[in-house]
NUBA-407320 format. One record per residue (C-alpha): x, y, z; residue number from 0; residue in three letters. Coordinates in Angstrom, 1 decimal. Example, Ala and Ser with C-alpha at 12.3 -4.5 7.8 and 13.67 -1.06 7.14 Angstrom:
BEGIN
PT    east   north      up   nr  rest
PT    12.3    -4.5     7.8    0   ALA
PT    13.7    -1.1     7.1    1   SER
//
This chain:
BEGIN
PT    east   north      up   nr  rest
PT  -144.2     7.7  -140.5    0   MET
PT  -144.9     7.2  -136.8    1   ASN
PT  -148.4     8.5  -136.0    2   PHE
PT  -147.8     8.6  -132.2    3   TYR
PT  -144.9    10.9  -132.8    4   LYS
PT  -147.1    13.2  -135.0    5   LEU
PT  -149.7    13.3  -132.3    6   LEU
PT  -147.3    14.3  -129.5    7   HIS
PT  -148.9    17.7  -129.1    8   ARG
PT  -152.1    16.3  -127.5    9   SER
PT  -151.9    15.8  -123.7   10   ALA
PT  -154.3    12.8  -123.8   11   LYS
PT  -154.0    10.1  -126.4   12   LYS
PT  -157.1    10.4  -128.6   13   PRO
PT  -157.8     6.7  -128.5   14   TYR
PT  -157.9     6.7  -124.7   15   MET
PT  -160.3     9.6  -124.3   16   THR
PT  -163.9     8.7  -123.4   17   ARG
PT  -166.4     9.4  -126.2   18   GLY
PT  -163.7    10.0  -128.8   19   TYR
PT  -165.0     9.2  -132.3   20   ASP
PT  -162.9     7.4  -134.9   21   MET
PT  -163.7    10.3  -137.3   22   LYS
PT  -162.0    12.7  -134.9   23   ASP
PT  -159.1    10.4  -134.6   24   PHE
PT  -158.5    10.3  -138.3   25   TYR
PT  -159.0    14.1  -138.5   26   LYS
PT  -156.3    14.5  -135.9   27   THR
PT  -153.9    12.3  -137.8   28   ILE
PT  -154.7    14.2  -141.0   29   LYS
PT  -154.0    17.5  -139.4   30   ASN
PT  -150.7    16.1  -137.9   31   ALA
PT  -149.7    15.0  -141.4   32   LEU
PT  -150.5    18.5  -142.7   33   LYS
PT  -148.3    20.0  -140.0   34   ARG
PT  -145.5    17.7  -141.0   35   GLY
PT  -145.8    18.7  -144.7   36   ARG
PT  -145.9    22.4  -143.8   37   ARG
PT  -142.7    22.0  -141.7   38   LYS
PT  -141.0    20.2  -144.6   39   GLU
PT  -142.1    22.9  -147.1   40   GLN
PT  -140.7    25.6  -144.7   41   LYS
PT  -137.4    23.8  -144.5   42   ARG
PT  -137.2    23.5  -148.3   43   LYS
PT  -138.1    27.2  -148.7   44   SER
PT  -135.4    28.2  -146.2   45   LEU
PT  -132.9    26.0  -148.0   46   LEU
PT  -133.8    27.6  -151.3   47   ARG
PT  -133.4    31.1  -149.8   48   THR
PT  -130.0    30.3  -148.3   49   LEU
PT  -128.8    28.9  -151.6   50   THR
PT  -130.0    31.9  -153.5   51   ALA
PT  -128.3    34.2  -151.0   52   ASN
PT  -125.1    32.3  -151.3   53   ARG
PT  -125.1    32.5  -155.1   54   LEU
PT  -125.8    36.2  -155.0   55   MET
PT  -122.9    36.7  -152.5   56   ALA
PT  -120.6    34.7  -154.9   57   GLU
PT  -121.7    36.8  -157.8   58   ALA
PT  -121.0    40.1  -155.9   59   VAL
PT  -117.6    38.7  -154.9   60   ARG
PT  -116.8    37.8  -158.5   61   PHE
PT  -117.9    41.3  -159.7   62   GLU
PT  -115.6    43.0  -157.0   63   LEU
PT  -112.6    40.9  -158.1   64   THR
PT  -113.0    41.7  -161.8   65   CYS
PT  -111.1    44.7  -163.0   66   PRO
//
């Protein structure tokens, strides 16, 4: 995973900022990774919801076609 891509939200690059501590740099990377994981979890959750909705719609369609 590209760390620079994850850190695109910051206007200044952390390693170029004067007085920037390495601890802060790693914390920023850690938070960026968390954001990426949360985004992935949201995507999976949405996919699950859409799949469940589609299955329910098919079940209703099946019930309506049955005599």
